[in-house]
TORPA-613259 format. One line per field, with one value per atom (N, C-alpha, C, O): x, y, z; residue number from 1; residue in one letter; atom name. Coordinates in Angstrom, 1 decimal, decimal comma, always signed. Atoms other than C-alpha are relative to their C-alpha. Example, Ala and Ser with C-alpha at 12.3 -4.5 7.8 and 13.67 -1.06 7.14 Angstrom:
2
X <- +0,9;+12,3;+0,9;+1,9;-0,9;+13,7;-0,8;-0,3
Y <- -1,2;-4,5;+1,2;+1,2;-1,1;-1,1;+1,1;+2,2
Z <- +0,0;+7,8;+0,0;+0,7;+0,0;+7,1;+0,8;+0,9
num <- 1;1;1;1;2;2;2;2
residuo <- a;a;a;a;s;s;s;s
atomo <- N;CA;C;O;N;CA;C;O
# end
This chain:
121
X <- +0,8;-4,3;-1,4;-2,0;+1,3;-7,5;-1,1;-1,0;+1,2;-10,8;-0,7;-0,9;+0,7;-12,6;-1,4;-2,1;+1,4;-15,9;-0,9;-0,5;+1,0;-19,0;-1,3;-1,8;+1,3;-22,2;-0,9;-0,8;+1,0;-25,2;-1,2;-1,7;+1,1;-28,0;-1,1;-0,9;+1,1;-31,3;-1,3;-1,2;+1,2;-34,9;-0,6;-1,5;+0,5;-35,6;+0,9;+2,1;-0,7;-34,5;+0,6;+1,7;-0,5;-34,3;+1,2;+2,1;-1,2;-31,9;+1,2;+2,3;-1,1;-29,7;+0,6;+1,8;-0,4;-29,6;+0,7;+1,8;-0,7;-28,7;+1,4;+2,3;-1,3;-25,9;+1,0;+2,1;-0,8;-24,6;+0,5;+1,7;-0,4;-24,6;+1,1;+2,0;-1,0;-22,7;+1,3;+2,4;-1,2;-20,2;+0,8;+2,0;-0,6;-19,5;+0,5;+1,5;-0,5;-19,1;+1,3;+1,9;-1,2;-16,2;+1,1;+2,0;-1,1;-14,1;-0,4;-1,6;+0,2;-13,8;-0,3;+0,6;+0,4;-15,7;-0,9;-1,6;+0,9;-17,4;-1,1;-0,9;+1,2;-20,9;-1,0;-1,3;+1,0;-23,3;-1,1;-0,9;+1,1;-26,8;-0,8;-0,9;+0,9;-29,1;-1,2;-1,0;+1,2;-32,7;-0,5;-1,5;+0,4;-32,9;+1,2;+2,2;-1,1;-30,8;+0,4;+1,6;-0,3;-31,0;+0,9;+1,9;-0,8;-29,7;+1,4;+2,4;-1,3;-27,0;+0,9;+2,1;-0,9;-25,7;+0,5;+1,7;-0,4;-25,6;+1,1;+2,1;-1,0;-23,7;+1,3;+2,4;-1,2;-21,4;+0,9;+2,1;-0,7;-20,4;+0,7;+1,8;-0,5;-19,9;+1,1;+2,1;-0,9;-18,1;+1,1;+2,1;-0,9;-16,4;+0,4;+1,5;-0,3;-16,8;+0,9;+1,0;-0,8;-14,4;-0,8;-0,3;+0,9;-17,3;-1,4;-1,8;+1,4;-20,9;-0,7;-0,5;+0,8;-23,3;-1,4;-2,0;+1,1;-26,2;-1,1;-0,8;+1,1;-29,6;-0,4;-0,3;+0,4;-30,8;-1,4;-1,7;+1,4;-34,6;-0,4;-0,5;+0,5;-35,6;-1,0;-0,9;+0,9;-38,4;+0,8;+1,8;-0,7;-37,4;+1,2;+1,0;-1,3;-33,8;+0,4;+0,6;-0,3;-33,0;+1,5;+2,3;-1,4;-29,7;+0,9;+2,0;-0,8;-28,5;+0,3;+1,4;-0,1;-29,1;+1,0;+1,9;-1,0;-27,2;+1,4;+2,3;-1,3;-24,4;+0,7;+1,8;-0,5;-24,0;+0,4;+1,4;-0,4;-24,0;+1,3;+2,1;-1,2;-21,4;+1,2;+2,3;-1,1;-19,2;+0,4;+1,5;-0,2;-19,6;+0,8;+1,7;-0,6;-18,6;+1,4;+2,3;-1,3;-15,7;+0,2;-0,3;-0,1;-14,8;+0,8;+0,6;-0,8;-12,4;-0,8;-0,3;+0,8;-15,2;-0,3;-0,4;+0,3;-16,0;-1,5;-1,9;+1,5;-19,7;-0,3;+0,1;+0,5;-21,2;-1,5;-2,1;+1,5;-24,8;-0,6;+0,0;+0,7;-27,3;-1,3;-2,0;+1,2;-30,2;-0,7;-0,1;+0,7;-32,9;+0,3;+0,7;-0,2;-32,7;-0,9;-2,0;+0,7;-33,8;+0,1;-0,7;-0,2;-32,5;+1,3;+2,0;-1,3;-29,7;+0,2;+1,4;-0,1;-30,4;+0,5;+1,4;-0,4;-30,1;+1,4;+2,1;-1,3;-27,0;+1,0;+2,1;-0,9;-25,4;+0,2;+1,3;-0,1;-26,3;+0,8;+1,5;-0,8;-24,8;+1,5;+2,3;-1,5;-21,5;+0,5;+1,6;-0,4;-21,4;+0,1;+0,9;+0,0;-22,1;+1,1;+1,4;-1,1;-19,1;+0,0;+0,9;+0,0;-20,2;+1,1;+1,4;-1,1;-17,3;-0,5;+0,1;+0,4;-19,4;-1,5;-2,1;+1,3;-22,9;-0,3;+0,4;+0,4;-24,6;-1,4;-2,2;+1,4;-27,8;-0,7;-0,2;+0,8;-30,4;-0,9;-1,4;-0,6;-31,0;+1,4;+1,7;-1,4;-27,3;+0,4;-0,4;-0,6;-25,2;+1,1;+1,8;-1,1;-22,8;+1,3;+2,1;-1,3;-19,9;+0,2;+1,3;+0,0;-20,8;+0,5;+1,2;-0,4;-20,4;+1,4;+2,2;-1,4;-17,1;+0,9;+2,0;-0,8;-15,9;+0,1;+1,1;+0,0;-17,0;+0,9;+1,7;-0,9;-15,2;+1,4;+2,2;-1,3;-12,1;+0,5;+1,6;-0,2;-12,3;+0,3;+1,2;-0,1;-12,8;+1,2;+1,9;-1,0;-10,3;+1,4;+2,3;-1,3;-7,5;+1,0;+2,1
Y <- -1,1;-29,5;-0,5;-1,2;+0,4;-29,9;+0,6;+1,8;-0,5;-29,6;+1,1;+0,9;-1,0;-26,4;-0,4;-1,0;+0,4;-26,7;+1,3;+2,4;-1,1;-24,5;-0,4;-1,5;+0,2;-24,2;+0,9;+2,1;-0,8;-23,1;+0,0;-1,0;-0,1;-21,7;+0,8;+2,0;-0,7;-20,9;-0,8;-2,1;+0,7;-21,8;-0,6;-1,5;+0,5;-22,5;-1,1;-0,9;+1,2;-26,0;+0,3;-0,1;-0,3;-24,8;+0,9;+0,7;-0,9;-22,0;-0,7;-0,4;+0,8;-24,4;-0,8;-0,9;+0,8;-26,6;+0,8;+0,4;-0,9;-23,7;+0,4;+0,4;-0,4;-22,5;-1,2;-1,1;+1,2;-26,1;-0,3;-0,6;+0,3;-26,6;+1,0;+0,6;-1,0;-23,3;-0,2;+0,0;+0,2;-24,1;-1,2;-1,1;+1,2;-27,6;+0,2;-0,5;-0,3;-26,2;+0,8;+1,0;-0,8;-24,0;-0,6;+0,2;+0,6;-26,4;-1,1;-1,5;+1,1;-29,2;+0,6;+1,2;-0,5;-28,3;-1,0;-1,7;+0,9;-30,2;+1,0;+2,0;-0,9;-28,7;-0,7;-1,8;+0,4;-28,9;+1,0;+2,2;-0,9;-27,4;+0,1;-0,9;-0,2;-25,9;+0,8;+1,7;-0,7;-24,8;+1,1;+1,8;-1,1;-22,4;+0,4;-0,2;-0,5;-20,3;-0,9;-1,0;+0,9;-22,7;-1,1;-1,4;+1,1;-25,6;+0,5;-0,2;-0,6;-23,3;+0,2;-0,2;-0,1;-22,5;-1,3;-1,4;+1,3;-26,1;-0,6;-1,0;+0,5;-27,1;+0,8;+0,3;-0,8;-24,1;-0,4;-0,5;+0,3;-25,0;-1,4;-1,6;+1,3;-28,7;-0,1;-0,7;+0,2;-28,3;+1,1;+0,9;-1,1;-24,9;+0,2;+0,0;-0,1;-24,4;+1,2;+2,2;-1,1;-22,3;+1,2;+2,3;-1,1;-20,3;-0,3;-1,5;+0,1;-19,7;+0,9;+2,1;-0,7;-18,7;+0,1;-0,9;-0,2;-17,2;+0,9;+2,0;-0,8;-16,1;+1,0;+0,7;-1,0;-12,9;-0,2;-0,1;+0,1;-13,5;-1,5;-2,3;+1,4;-16,7;+0,1;+1,0;+0,0;-17,6;-0,4;-1,1;+0,3;-17,9;+1,0;+2,2;-0,8;-16,7;+0,6;-0,1;-0,6;-14,1;-0,2;-0,5;+0,1;-14,2;+1,0;+0,6;-0,9;-11,1;-0,5;-0,4;+0,6;-12,8;-1,1;-1,2;+1,2;-15,9;+0,6;+0,1;-0,6;-13,7;+0,5;+0,3;-0,6;-11,9;-1,2;-1,1;+1,2;-15,3;-0,7;-1,0;+0,6;-16,7;+0,8;+0,3;-0,9;-13,7;+0,1;+0,2;+0,1;-13,9;-1,3;-1,3;+1,3;-17,6;+0,0;-0,6;+0,0;-17,0;+1,3;+1,3;-1,3;-13,4;-0,1;+0,8;+0,1;-14,7;-0,7;-0,9;+0,7;-16,6;+0,7;+2,0;-0,6;-16,0;-0,2;-1,4;+0,1;-15,2;+0,9;+2,0;-0,8;-14,1;-0,1;-1,2;-0,1;-13,0;-0,2;+0,2;+0,1;-13,9;+0,8;+0,5;-0,7;-11,5;+0,3;+0,2;-0,4;-10,6;+1,4;+2,2;-1,4;-7,4;+0,9;+0,5;-0,9;-4,4;+0,0;+0,6;+0,1;-5,2;+0,7;+0,3;-0,7;-2,6;+0,4;+0,3;-0,3;-1,5;-1,2;-1,0;+1,2;-5,0;-0,4;-0,9;+0,3;-5,6;+0,8;+0,3;-0,9;-2,6;-0,4;-0,4;+0,5;-3,9;-1,3;-1,4;+1,3;-7,3;+0,3;-0,3;-0,3;-5,8;+0,6;+0,3;-0,6;-3,7;-1,0;-0,9;+1,1;-6,9;-1,0;-1,9;+0,9;-8,6;-0,9;-1,7;+0,8;-10,2;+0,5;+1,7;-0,4;-10,3;+0,5;+1,4;-0,4;-9,9;-0,4;-0,9;+0,4;-10,5;-0,3;+0,2;+0,5;-12,2;+0,4;+0,2;-0,3;-10,8;-1,0;-1,5;+1,0;-13,3;+0,7;+1,8;+1,2;-14,3;+0,2;+1,3;-0,1;-14,9;-0,9;-1,8;+0,8;-16,3;-0,8;-0,4;+0,8;-19,2;+0,7;+0,4;-0,7;-17,0;+0,9;+1,2;-0,9;-14,6;-0,9;-0,4;+0,9;-17,6;-0,3;-0,2;+0,3;-18,5;+1,2;+1,0;-1,3;-14,8;+0,1;+0,4;-0,1;-14,8;-1,1;-0,7;+1,0;-18,1;+0,3;+0,1;-0,5;-16,8;+1,1;+1,1;-1,1;-13,7;-0,5;-0,1;+0,5;-15,6;-0,9;-0,8;+1,0;-18,3;+0,4;-0,5;-0,4;-16,3;+0,4;+0,8
Z <- -0,6;-23,7;+0,4;-0,3;-0,6;-21,6;-0,9;-1,3;+0,8;-23,5;+0,9;+2,1;-0,7;-22,6;+0,2;-0,6;-0,3;-20,9;+0,0;+0,4;+0,2;-21,6;+0,6;+0,3;-0,6;-19,6;-0,8;-0,8;+0,7;-21,7;+0,9;+1,3;-0,9;-19,7;-0,8;-1,1;+0,7;-21,5;+0,3;+0,3;-0,3;-20,6;-1,3;-1,2;+1,3;-24,4;-0,5;-0,8;+0,5;-25,5;-1,4;-1,7;+1,4;-29,1;+0,0;-0,8;-0,1;-28,1;+0,5;+0,0;-0,5;-26,2;-1,1;-1,3;+1,1;-29,2;-1,1;-1,6;+1,0;-31,6;+0,5;-0,3;-0,5;-29,3;+0,0;-0,4;+0,0;-28,9;-1,4;-1,6;+1,4;-32,7;-0,4;-1,1;+0,4;-33,2;+0,7;+0,0;-0,8;-30,5;-0,6;-0,8;+0,5;-31,8;-1,4;-1,8;+1,4;-35,3;+0,0;-1,0;+0,0;-34,1;+0,9;+1,3;-0,7;-32,1;+0,9;+1,0;-0,9;-29,5;+1,4;+2,0;-1,3;-26,3;+0,7;+0,1;-0,8;-23,5;+0,5;+1,1;-0,2;-23,2;+1,0;+1,0;-0,9;-20,3;-0,1;-0,5;+0,2;-20,4;+1,3;+2,1;-1,1;-17,8;-0,5;-1,3;+0,5;-18,3;+0,9;+0,6;-0,9;-15,4;+0,9;+0,9;-0,8;-13,0;+1,1;+1,4;-1,1;-10,1;-0,4;+0,2;+0,6;-12,2;-0,4;-0,2;+0,5;-13,7;+1,2;+1,1;-1,2;-10,2;+0,5;+0,9;-0,4;-9,2;-0,9;-0,4;+0,9;-12,3;+0,0;-0,1;+0,0;-12,1;+1,2;+1,1;-1,2;-8,5;-0,2;+0,3;+0,2;-9,5;-1,0;-0,7;+1,2;-12,8;-0,2;-0,9;+0,2;-12,7;-1,5;-1,9;+1,5;-16,5;-0,4;+0,4;+0,5;-18,5;-0,5;-0,5;+0,6;-20,0;+0,3;+0,3;-0,1;-19,2;-1,0;-1,0;+1,0;-22,0;+0,7;+0,9;-0,9;-20,0;-0,6;-1,0;+0,5;-21,2;+1,1;+2,3;-0,9;-19,6;+0,5;+1,7;-0,5;-19,5;+0,2;-0,8;-0,4;-17,7;+1,1;+1,9;-1,1;-15,4;+1,3;+1,2;-1,3;-11,7;+0,1;+0,0;-0,2;-11,2;-1,4;-2,3;+1,2;-13,9;-0,3;+0,5;+0,4;-15,9;+0,7;+1,0;-0,8;-14,1;+1,4;+1,9;-1,4;-10,7;-0,1;+0,8;+0,1;-11,9;-0,2;+0,4;+0,3;-13,3;+1,3;+1,6;-1,2;-9,9;+1,0;+1,7;-0,9;-8,0;-0,5;+0,3;+0,6;-10,4;+0,3;+0,8;-0,2;-10,0;+1,5;+1,9;-1,4;-6,2;+0,3;+1,1;-0,2;-6,3;-0,6;+0,0;+0,6;-8,7;-0,9;-2,0;+0,7;-9,7;-1,3;-2,1;+1,2;-12,4;-1,1;-2,2;+1,0;-14,2;-1,3;-1,2;+1,3;-17,9;-0,3;-0,4;+0,2;-18,5;-1,2;-1,2;+1,2;-21,9;+0,1;+0,1;-0,1;-21,8;-1,4;-2,4;+1,2;-24,5;+0,2;+1,2;-0,1;-25,1;-1,3;-2,4;+1,2;-27,5;-0,3;+0,5;+0,4;-29,5;+0,9;+1,3;-0,7;-27,6;+1,5;+2,2;-1,4;-24,2;+0,4;+1,3;-0,2;-24,2;+1,5;+2,0;-1,4;-20,6;+0,8;+1,7;-0,7;-19,3;-0,4;+0,5;+0,4;-21,3;+0,7;+1,2;-0,7;-19,8;+1,5;+2,0;-1,4;-16,3;+0,1;+1,1;+0,0;-17,2;-0,1;+0,6;+0,1;-18,3;+1,3;+1,7;-1,3;-15,1;+1,1;+2,0;-1,0;-13,1;-0,3;+0,5;+0,2;-14,7;-1,3;-1,5;+1,2;-18,0;-1,0;-1,1;+1,0;-20,6;-1,3;-1,9;+1,3;-23,6;-0,1;+0,9;+0,2;-25,0;-1,5;-2,4;+1,4;-28,0;-0,1;+0,8;+0,2;-29,4;-0,9;-1,9;+0,7;-30,5;-1,0;-0,6;+0,6;-33,2;-0,4;-0,9;+0,3;-33,7;-1,2;-1,6;+1,0;-36,5;+0,6;+1,5;-0,5;-35,9;+0,1;+1,0;+0,0;-36,8;+1,2;+1,7;-1,2;-33,9;+1,2;+2,1;-1,1;-31,5;-0,1;+0,9;+0,2;-33,0;+0,4;+1,0;-0,4;-32,5;+1,5;+2,0;-1,4;-28,9;+0,6;+1,6;-0,6;-28,2;-0,2;+0,7;+0,3;-29,9;+1,0;+1,5;-0,9;-27,7;+1,4;+2,1;-1,3;-24,5;+0,2;+1,3;-0,1;-25,1;-0,6;-0,7;+0,6;-26,7;+1,1;+0,8
num <- 1;1;1;1;2;2;2;2;3;3;3;3;4;4;4;4;5;5;5;5;6;6;6;6;7;7;7;7;8;8;8;8;9;9;9;9;10;10;10;10;11;11;11;11;12;12;12;12;13;13;13;13;14;14;14;14;15;15;15;15;16;16;16;16;17;17;17;17;18;18;18;18;19;19;19;19;20;20;20;20;21;21;21;21;22;22;22;22;23;23;23;23;24;24;24;24;25;25;25;25;26;26;26;26;27;27;27;27;28;28;28;28;29;29;29;29;30;30;30;30;31;31;31;31;32;32;32;32;33;33;33;33;34;34;34;34;35;35;35;35;36;36;36;36;37;37;37;37;38;38;38;38;39;39;39;39;40;40;40;40;41;41;41;41;42;42;42;42;43;43;43;43;44;44;44;44;45;45;45;45;46;46;46;46;47;47;47;47;48;48;48;48;49;49;49;49;50;50;50;50;51;51;51;51;52;52;52;52;53;53;53;53;54;54;54;54;55;55;55;55;56;56;56;56;57;57;57;57;58;58;58;58;59;59;59;59;60;60;60;60;61;61;61;61;62;62;62;62;63;63;63;63;64;64;64;64;65;65;65;65;66;66;66;66;67;67;67;67;68;68;68;68;69;69;69;69;70;70;70;70;71;71;71;71;72;72;72;72;73;73;73;73;74;74;74;74;75;75;75;75;76;76;76;76;77;77;77;77;78;78;78;78;79;79;79;79;80;80;80;80;81;81;81;81;82;82;82;82;83;83;83;83;84;84;84;84;85;85;85;85;86;86;86;86;87;87;87;87;88;88;88;88;89;89;89;89;90;90;90;90;91;91;91;91;92;92;92;92;93;93;93;93;94;94;94;94;95;95;95;95;96;96;96;96;97;97;97;97;98;98;98;98;99;99;99;99;100;100;100;100;101;101;101;101;102;102;102;102;103;103;103;103;104;104;104;104;105;105;105;105;106;106;106;106;107;107;107;107;108;108;108;108;109;109;109;109;110;110;110;110;111;111;111;111;112;112;112;112;113;113;113;113;114;114;114;114;115;115;115;115;116;116;116;116;117;117;117;117;118;118;118;118;119;119;119;119;120;120;120;120;121;121;121;121
residuo <- m;m;m;m;r;r;r;r;e;e;e;e;k;k;k;k;s;s;s;s;i;i;i;i;l;l;l;l;i;i;i;i;v;v;v;v;d;d;d;d;d;d;d;d;a;a;a;a;a;a;a;a;f;f;f;f;m;m;m;m;r;r;r;r;m;m;m;m;m;m;m;m;l;l;l;l;k;k;k;k;r;r;r;r;a;a;a;a;i;i;i;i;l;l;l;l;g;g;g;g;s;s;s;s;g;g;g;g;e;e;e;e;y;y;y;y;r;r;r;r;i;i;i;i;t;t;t;t;e;e;e;e;a;a;a;a;e;e;e;e;n;n;n;n;g;g;g;g;e;e;e;e;k;k;k;k;a;a;a;a;m;m;m;m;e;e;e;e;l;l;l;l;f;f;f;f;r;r;r;r;e;e;e;e;q;q;q;q;k;k;k;k;p;p;p;p;d;d;d;d;l;l;l;l;v;v;v;v;l;l;l;l;l;l;l;l;d;d;d;d;i;i;i;i;s;s;s;s;m;m;m;m;p;p;p;p;g;g;g;g;m;m;m;m;s;s;s;s;g;g;g;g;i;i;i;i;s;s;s;s;v;v;v;v;l;l;l;l;k;k;k;k;e;e;e;e;i;i;i;i;k;k;k;k;k;k;k;k;a;a;a;a;d;d;d;d;p;p;p;p;a;a;a;a;s;s;s;s;h;h;h;h;v;v;v;v;v;v;v;v;m;m;m;m;c;c;c;c;s;s;s;s;a;a;a;a;v;v;v;v;g;g;g;g;q;q;q;q;e;e;e;e;m;m;m;m;i;i;i;i;i;i;i;i;r;r;r;r;e;e;e;e;a;a;a;a;i;i;i;i;e;e;e;e;a;a;a;a;g;g;g;g;a;a;a;a;m;m;m;m;d;d;d;d;f;f;f;f;i;i;i;i;v;v;v;v;k;k;k;k;p;p;p;p;f;f;f;f;k;k;k;k;p;p;p;p;e;e;e;e;q;q;q;q;i;i;i;i;a;a;a;a;q;q;q;q;v;v;v;v;l;l;l;l;a;a;a;a;h;h;h;h;v;v;v;v;f;f;f;f;s;s;s;s
atomo <- N;CA;C;O;N;CA;C;O;N;CA;C;O;N;CA;C;O;N;CA;C;O;N;CA;C;O;N;CA;C;O;N;CA;C;O;N;CA;C;O;N;CA;C;O;N;CA;C;O;N;CA;C;O;N;CA;C;O;N;CA;C;O;N;CA;C;O;N;CA;C;O;N;CA;C;O;N;CA;C;O;N;CA;C;O;N;CA;C;O;N;CA;C;O;N;CA;C;O;N;CA;C;O;N;CA;C;O;N;CA;C;O;N;CA;C;O;N;CA;C;O;N;CA;C;O;N;CA;C;O;N;CA;C;O;N;CA;C;O;N;CA;C;O;N;CA;C;O;N;CA;C;O;N;CA;C;O;N;CA;C;O;N;CA;C;O;N;CA;C;O;N;CA;C;O;N;CA;C;O;N;CA;C;O;N;CA;C;O;N;CA;C;O;N;CA;C;O;N;CA;C;O;N;CA;C;O;N;CA;C;O;N;CA;C;O;N;CA;C;O;N;CA;C;O;N;CA;C;O;N;CA;C;O;N;CA;C;O;N;CA;C;O;N;CA;C;O;N;CA;C;O;N;CA;C;O;N;CA;C;O;N;CA;C;O;N;CA;C;O;N;CA;C;O;N;CA;C;O;N;CA;C;O;N;CA;C;O;N;CA;C;O;N;CA;C;O;N;CA;C;O;N;CA;C;O;N;CA;C;O;N;CA;C;O;N;CA;C;O;N;CA;C;O;N;CA;C;O;N;CA;C;O;N;CA;C;O;N;CA;C;O;N;CA;C;O;N;CA;C;O;N;CA;C;O;N;CA;C;O;N;CA;C;O;N;CA;C;O;N;CA;C;O;N;CA;C;O;N;CA;C;O;N;CA;C;O;N;CA;C;O;N;CA;C;O;N;CA;C;O;N;CA;C;O;N;CA;C;O;N;CA;C;O;N;CA;C;O;N;CA;C;O;N;CA;C;O;N;CA;C;O;N;CA;C;O;N;CA;C;O;N;CA;C;O;N;CA;C;O;N;CA;C;O;N;CA;C;O;N;CA;C;O;N;CA;C;O;N;CA;C;O;N;CA;C;O;N;CA;C;O;N;CA;C;O;N;CA;C;O;N;CA;C;O;N;CA;C;O;N;CA;C;O;N;CA;C;O;N;CA;C;O;N;CA;C;O;N;CA;C;O;N;CA;C;O;N;CA;C;O;N;CA;C;O;N;CA;C;O;N;CA;C;O
# end
C-alpha cells in the first residue's frame, strides 16, 4: 500500500514541528511543510497530498483562501483546518468552504491520531 502524504501548512515553525511529531507518532506518513499559503498552493499542485493540515490565521494568504483554492483545484481533496480557541465563526466558514474537520490549538497528539483515522478510514 502507498504511503499517505500530508502537507502541513502553518506560519509557526514550532506548530509545524508539533503537528509533524504527532503525525509520525501515529503512523507512517510522508510529510511536506509550507510556511505560508502561497507555498502551500505550489506544493499542493506539485504533490497532490492525501491530506492538508491547514492553519487558519497566517500572514498573506489566509487559511480560508488557501482552502477555497485547494477545493477549486481538487474538489475531492481532504483538508483539516487548525485554529486557536475562540475562532468558531471562522471554523464554521471553513466547514462551509469544504474543510473535513478541524483541530483546535493547543491540541493533544491523540486528537491528531483521531483526525488521521477519520480522514484515512
